[in-house]
C-alpha positions as CSV (number, residue, x, y, z in Angstrom):
1,M,-19.0,15.8,-31.1
2,E,-18.2,18.6,-28.7
3,K,-18.2,17.5,-25.1
4,S,-20.5,19.4,-22.7
5,A,-19.2,21.7,-20.0
6,S,-20.7,19.4,-17.3
7,F,-18.8,16.4,-18.7
8,I,-15.5,18.4,-18.7
9,V,-16.0,19.6,-15.1
10,Y,-16.9,16.0,-14.0
11,N,-13.8,14.6,-15.8
12,I,-11.5,17.2,-14.1
13,Y,-13.0,16.3,-10.8
14,M,-12.5,12.6,-11.2
15,R,-8.9,13.0,-12.4
16,R,-7.7,15.5,-9.7
17,A,-5.0,14.6,-7.2
18,R,-6.2,12.2,-4.5
19,F,-7.5,13.8,-1.3
20,T,-4.7,12.6,1.0
21,F,-1.8,13.7,3.1
22,K,1.1,11.9,4.8
23,G,-0.3,9.8,7.7
24,A,-3.9,9.8,6.4
25,F,-6.0,6.6,6.7
26,H,-7.9,5.4,3.6
27,H,-10.4,2.8,2.5
28,V,-9.5,2.0,-1.1
29,M,-11.3,-0.3,-3.5
30,N,-11.5,-1.2,-7.1
31,R,-13.6,-3.7,-9.1
32,G,-13.4,-5.4,-12.4
33,Y,-14.4,-3.5,-15.5
34,N,-18.2,-3.6,-15.7
35,G,-18.3,-5.8,-12.7
36,S,-16.4,-8.7,-14.4
37,V,-14.5,-11.4,-12.4
38,I,-10.8,-10.5,-12.2
39,F,-9.7,-12.9,-9.5
40,P,-11.2,-16.2,-10.9
41,Q,-8.8,-18.6,-9.2
42,D,-7.1,-18.8,-5.8
43,I,-3.7,-18.4,-7.5
44,D,-4.8,-15.0,-8.9
45,K,-5.8,-13.7,-5.5
46,K,-2.5,-15.0,-4.1
47,Y,-0.6,-13.2,-6.8
48,F,-2.5,-9.9,-6.1
49,L,-1.6,-10.2,-2.4
50,A,2.0,-10.8,-3.3
51,I,2.0,-7.6,-5.3
52,L,0.3,-5.8,-2.4
53,D,2.9,-7.2,0.1
54,K,5.9,-6.1,-2.0
55,K,4.7,-2.7,-3.0
56,A,3.6,-1.8,0.6
57,H,7.1,-2.8,1.7
58,L,8.9,-0.8,-0.9
59,L,6.7,2.3,-0.9
60,K,6.2,2.4,2.9
61,I,2.4,2.1,3.0
62,R,0.9,0.5,6.1
63,I,-1.7,-2.1,5.3
64,L,-4.3,-2.6,8.1
65,A,-6.9,-4.8,6.4
66,Y,-7.8,-6.3,3.1
67,C,-10.4,-8.5,1.4
68,I,-10.0,-9.9,-2.1
69,M,-13.3,-11.0,-3.7
70,N,-13.8,-12.5,-7.2
71,N,-14.6,-9.2,-8.9
72,H,-13.3,-6.5,-6.5
73,Y,-11.0,-5.8,-3.6
74,H,-11.0,-3.6,-0.4
75,I,-7.9,-2.4,1.4
76,I,-7.7,-0.3,4.6
77,L,-4.3,1.4,4.7
78,Q,-2.4,4.4,6.1
79,N,-0.6,6.7,3.6
80,T,2.5,6.7,5.8
81,S,4.9,7.7,3.1
82,G,2.6,10.1,1.2
83,K,2.9,7.8,-1.9
84,L,-0.6,6.4,-2.0
85,S,-1.2,7.2,-5.7
86,D,2.1,5.6,-6.8
87,F,1.3,2.6,-4.6
88,M,-2.1,2.0,-6.1
89,K,-1.0,2.7,-9.6
90,Q,1.7,0.1,-9.4
91,V,-0.4,-2.5,-7.7
92,N,-3.2,-2.2,-10.3
93,S,-1.0,-2.0,-13.3
94,I,1.1,-5.0,-12.4
95,Y,-1.9,-7.1,-11.7
96,A,-3.6,-5.9,-14.9
97,T,-0.6,-7.0,-17.0
98,Y,-0.5,-10.4,-15.3
99,Y,-4.3,-10.8,-15.9
100,R,-4.1,-9.9,-19.6
101,K,-1.1,-12.2,-20.1
102,K,-2.9,-15.1,-18.4
103,Y,-6.5,-14.7,-19.7
104,G,-6.1,-12.6,-22.8
105,G,-8.6,-10.0,-24.0
106,E,-8.3,-6.3,-24.6
107,G,-9.3,-3.1,-22.9
108,Y,-9.5,-2.4,-19.2
109,V,-9.1,-4.9,-16.3
110,F,-10.2,-2.5,-13.5
111,Q,-13.2,-0.2,-13.6
112,N,-11.2,2.9,-12.9
113,R,-8.0,4.1,-11.1
114,F,-9.3,3.3,-7.6
115,K,-11.9,4.7,-5.2
116,S,-10.6,6.2,-2.0
117,T,-12.3,7.4,1.1
118,L,-10.4,9.3,3.8
119,I,-11.0,7.9,7.3
120,Q,-10.9,9.5,10.7
121,Q,-9.0,7.4,13.2
122,D,-10.7,5.6,16.2
123,K,-14.3,4.4,15.7
124,Y,-14.4,5.3,12.0
125,L,-11.2,3.4,11.2
126,I,-12.4,0.4,13.2
127,N,-15.8,0.4,11.3
128,A,-13.9,0.5,8.0
129,I,-11.8,-2.5,9.0
130,I,-14.8,-4.5,10.1
131,Y,-16.8,-3.6,7.0
132,T,-13.9,-4.9,4.9
133,L,-13.6,-8.2,6.7
134,L,-17.4,-8.8,6.5
135,N,-17.5,-8.7,2.7
136,P,-17.6,-12.5,2.3
137,V,-20.2,-12.8,5.0
138,R,-22.4,-10.3,3.4
139,A,-22.0,-12.1,0.1
140,K,-23.0,-15.4,1.8
141,I,-19.9,-17.2,0.8
142,A,-18.7,-17.6,4.4
143,G,-20.4,-18.0,7.7
144,T,-17.8,-16.0,9.7
145,I,-14.9,-13.7,8.7
146,F,-12.5,-16.4,9.8
147,E,-13.8,-18.9,7.2
148,Y,-12.7,-16.8,4.3
149,R,-9.1,-17.3,3.2
150,W,-8.6,-14.2,1.1
151,S,-9.0,-11.5,3.8
152,S,-6.7,-10.4,6.7
153,A,-9.1,-11.7,9.3
154,N,-6.9,-14.6,10.4
155,E,-3.8,-12.4,10.6
156,Y,-5.0,-10.8,13.9
157,F,-4.8,-12.2,17.4
158,G,-3.2,-15.5,16.3
159,K,0.1,-17.2,15.7
160,V,0.4,-16.6,12.0
161,G,3.8,-16.2,10.5
162,A,4.4,-13.5,7.9
163,S,1.5,-11.1,7.6
164,I,0.8,-8.3,5.0
165,T,-1.0,-6.2,7.6
166,D,0.5,-4.2,10.5
167,R,-1.3,-6.6,12.8
168,R,0.0,-5.1,16.0
169,F,-1.6,-1.7,15.0
170,V,-5.0,-3.3,14.4
171,E,-4.8,-5.5,17.6
172,E,-4.0,-2.3,19.6
173,I,-7.1,-0.5,18.4
174,I,-9.5,-3.5,18.5
175,Q,-7.9,-4.9,21.7
176,S,-9.0,-8.5,21.6
177,K,-10.2,-11.3,19.3
178,G,-13.4,-11.3,21.4
179,N,-14.0,-7.6,20.5
180,L,-13.3,-8.4,16.9
181,M,-15.9,-11.2,16.9
182,M,-18.4,-9.0,18.7
183,L,-18.0,-6.1,16.3
184,C,-18.5,-8.5,13.4
185,M,-21.7,-9.9,14.9
186,K,-23.1,-6.4,15.4
187,G,-22.1,-5.4,11.9
188,V,-21.3,-1.9,10.8
189,K,-22.9,0.8,8.7
190,I,-20.5,2.8,6.6
191,E,-21.4,6.5,6.5
192,D,-19.3,8.7,4.4
193,R,-19.8,12.2,3.0
194,V,-18.9,13.7,-0.4
195,T,-16.7,16.8,-0.1
196,R,-15.3,19.0,-2.8
197,V,-12.2,16.9,-2.9
198,G,-13.5,13.4,-2.3
199,K,-15.3,11.1,0.2
200,V,-14.6,11.3,3.9
201,M,-15.6,9.1,6.9
202,G,-15.5,11.3,10.0
203,D,-17.1,14.0,12.0
204,D,-17.4,17.7,11.0
205,R,-14.2,18.7,12.8
206,F,-12.2,16.0,11.1
207,V,-13.5,17.1,7.7
208,E,-12.6,20.7,8.3
209,E,-9.1,19.8,9.6
210,S,-8.6,17.4,6.7
211,M,-9.4,20.2,4.2
212,K,-6.8,22.4,5.8
213,M,-4.2,19.6,5.8
214,Y,-4.9,18.9,2.1
215,E,-4.5,22.5,1.2
216,R,-1.2,22.8,3.2
217,R,-0.1,19.3,2.1
218,N,1.6,19.2,5.5
219,V,0.2,17.6,8.6
220,D,0.8,19.1,12.0
221,M,0.9,15.8,13.9
222,N,1.5,15.4,17.6
223,E,4.8,13.8,18.6
224,K,3.2,10.3,19.3
225,E,1.7,10.1,15.9
226,R,4.9,11.4,14.2
227,R,6.8,8.6,15.9
228,R,4.1,6.1,14.9
229,I,4.5,6.7,11.2
230,G,8.3,7.4,11.4
231,D,9.3,3.8,10.8
232,W,7.1,3.7,7.7
233,S,8.2,6.9,5.9
234,H,11.1,7.1,3.4
235,K,14.4,8.7,4.3
236,R,16.4,11.2,2.3
237,L,19.1,9.6,0.1
238,E,21.7,11.7,2.0
239,Q,20.5,10.3,5.3
240,V,20.6,6.7,4.0
241,I,24.1,7.0,2.7
242,E,25.3,8.7,5.9
243,E,23.9,5.9,8.0
244,F,25.4,3.3,5.7
245,E,28.9,4.9,5.9
246,T,28.7,5.2,9.7
247,G,27.5,1.6,10.1
248,E,30.1,0.1,7.8
249,G,32.9,2.5,8.7
250,I,33.7,3.4,5.1
251,R,32.8,6.2,2.7
252,I,31.1,4.9,-0.4
253,S,33.6,6.7,-2.6
254,D,36.3,4.4,-1.0
255,I,34.5,1.2,-1.9
256,D,36.5,-0.9,-4.4
257,V,33.7,-2.5,-6.5
258,Y,36.3,-4.7,-8.3
259,R,36.9,-6.7,-5.1
260,V,34.5,-9.3,-3.7
261,S,34.2,-7.3,-0.4
262,G,33.5,-4.2,-2.4
263,K,30.8,-5.9,-4.4
264,R,29.1,-7.1,-1.2
265,L,29.1,-3.6,0.3
266,R,27.7,-2.1,-2.9
267,L,24.9,-4.7,-2.9
268,K,24.2,-4.0,0.8
269,L,24.0,-0.3,-0.1
270,L,21.6,-1.0,-3.0
271,I,19.2,-2.8,-0.7
272,K,19.3,-0.1,1.9
273,I,18.7,2.7,-0.6
274,R,15.9,0.9,-2.4
275,E,14.1,0.0,0.8
276,E,14.7,3.1,2.9
277,S,14.6,5.9,0.4
278,G,12.1,4.4,-2.1
279,L,14.2,5.5,-5.1
280,R,13.5,3.8,-8.5
281,F,16.3,1.8,-10.1
282,S,16.7,4.5,-12.8
283,E,17.3,7.0,-10.0
284,I,19.8,4.7,-8.2
285,N,21.6,4.1,-11.4
286,K,22.6,7.8,-11.4
287,I,24.6,7.4,-8.2
288,K,28.3,7.2,-9.0
289,I,28.9,3.8,-7.3
290,F,26.1,2.2,-9.5
291,Q,26.8,3.9,-12.8
292,D,29.0,1.1,-14.2
293,L,26.0,-1.3,-13.9
294,K,23.3,-1.6,-16.5
295,L,19.8,-0.7,-15.3
296,N,18.4,-4.2,-15.6
297,S,21.5,-5.5,-13.7
298,L,20.5,-3.5,-10.7
299,S,17.0,-5.1,-10.6
300,V,18.5,-8.6,-11.1
301,L,21.0,-8.0,-8.3
302,Y,18.4,-6.6,-6.0
303,N,15.8,-9.3,-6.6
304,R,18.4,-12.1,-6.0
305,A,19.4,-10.4,-2.7
306,I,15.7,-10.0,-1.7
307,I,15.0,-13.7,-2.3
308,R,17.9,-14.5,0.1
309,K,16.7,-12.0,2.7
310,Y,12.9,-12.4,2.6
311,G,12.0,-15.3,0.3
312,E,10.2,-15.5,-3.0
313,R,7.1,-13.6,-1.8
314,F,8.9,-10.2,-2.3
315,V,9.8,-10.8,-5.9
316,I,7.2,-9.7,-8.5
């Protein structure tokens, strides 16, 4: 049967590039297909958070808040590297593969790609964070945000160890645990608007400026904001190699990979390129110093090194 024009237009709208730009804040969420439970056990939620942790680290996405419920998730993040779509695609696809392998079944795990709302900084961003943390309270499965284990609530204003979120960023805008508790007691109402390129939480001026940023695909930031996201964005490969050669005092073309010292330097370079440039293993494999290694050997070497450096939580 021939599809109607309205269906075609709707489908094109839904599949268009995400309304985002480098440095943009977003509320992203996804749910199980037809509302089904996709995080039935604590270990499943833990695995999803491990994926989130690793991919945010590799793709340079700043996580500000999250909440994992049984049948959906919410994440507040900043698209610091400009790779939001890649990030969400990898997170969803890895978890979907894990879910199908564990629980079986056919078809979709998630309802769709993911829903994304662009957020204006300041009060709108704070509201989005509070809304996310209040999910288990609204669902009446927790009395306060701090009673629920699978959100980022307990990462802020405490003495937690490793955290998935950039807790300092959140603590800076909320200011104190007292303010966090007060905001949660008051509750928030999420007001977004549908534009021709997606949902936006913000005032008229922000919507207008965001449209221009989206069309230019280049954000004119002030120097403070440029510095703020600088540590999170990827570097050019040439810059990474130059910094490595300067720091180690040797050109990579002079590294003898047949000696133990050379192998160690190459491994150090592999980690630096992977983490700071965001290149895939297939892309790294084309660099001359890595061309004698098989593609799967690169990932094995990298994962072993990452376990030693960060622990098991970064290996998915």
